[in-house]
Steps between C-alpha positions, in 0.01 A plus 500: 500500500682181404680329785766237476451159658592471866825303511654312791221568748263209436567340839443829681178561309372150585583554866307827505204336326501230769484770768197654330335158468564432870348836592186422302469136608540575870338845484799639686708799399859432401793736507786484254809718510705516183852622560793542268743745352383782280425387145464128574138476385300517824236733359481305174450175691212644703346660192510161322325341797232770509445467125463123531257531792296766323471285186375200697123454511533274806725716715323793660707692750630842590868573471662771711858592437729774614859607492733620768691822453835575649476760774664827407798585718476852636801716419656684790 
């Protein structure tokens, strides 16, 4: 599947890479929360980071990610 280039998120991607580097260098887990409106590219940003980490021969780490779901409101 061909993907377009990630646009306008270079600074965010660098910041996330620095968090991963810090986690590896200090052998300490790091937590990152990515928040934003629907459709703003949060998932794409994280997927780019994971792809970059996976392609690196030097970076060996586990990545856990999850998503919050809105609680269903019970109808009365």
